[in-house]
N, C-alpha and C positions, 0 to 999 in steps of 0.2 A: 505494498500499500504504500509506503514511504518513497520507495523508488518512483510510482508512477507519479507523485505527488511533485518529484524532483524532476522527472522528465516533462509534465505538464507546464511547471511554473518556470523551467528551464534555470533552476537553482544548483549551483556545483559548490563544494567545499573545497577551499583553498587552505591547503596544510602549511603552507607557507608561511600565511598570514593568519592562520587559525581562526578562522571566520567563512560565513557563506557568500556566496557572490553571485550575483544574478547576470546571465550571459547576455552579451549587448548584441543587439539586433542586427543581422547581416544587410547590406544595402539591396540584395536580391529578394529577399524576404519582406523589405519595406515596400519594393515595389510590386511584389506580389499582392501583399495585402491591399495597397492601393487600388490595384484592379480589381480584385475582389469587392471592394467598395463602392468603387465609381464604374459600374458596368455600362451605362449609357455614353458617359465621357470615352470609355476604353472604345467601346464599338465606334463612334463617332470617327475617332481618330485612327483606327486601323482602317475604316471606311475610306477615309479622307486620304490615307497613304495607296490604299489600292487602287483608286480612282484617277489620282496623280499620276500613277506608274503608268496605269493604262493609258492615258491621256497623253503623256510622253512617247508612248510605244506607237501609238496611233499617229499622231504628229510626224513622228520619224518616218514611218511606213508612208505617209501622205508625201513628204519629200522626198522620198526616193520614187514614188511612182511619177511626181511632177519632173523630175531629173530623167527619167527615162522618154520624156515626149519630145 
């Protein structure tokens, strides 16, 4: 039971300092947490990037077609 609490709350015992320490959050876990909390904004950003990439590809292919004429 205590191990489960330690894993859930991310608490570690530092034997050098003789105390409990809370593990710091990594930047990847912070980003994942923000993505989970802001689903609408994340979806909008992903759609914007996809459509921008598609737009650039279509403009590039249109320019190639114009060059062949």
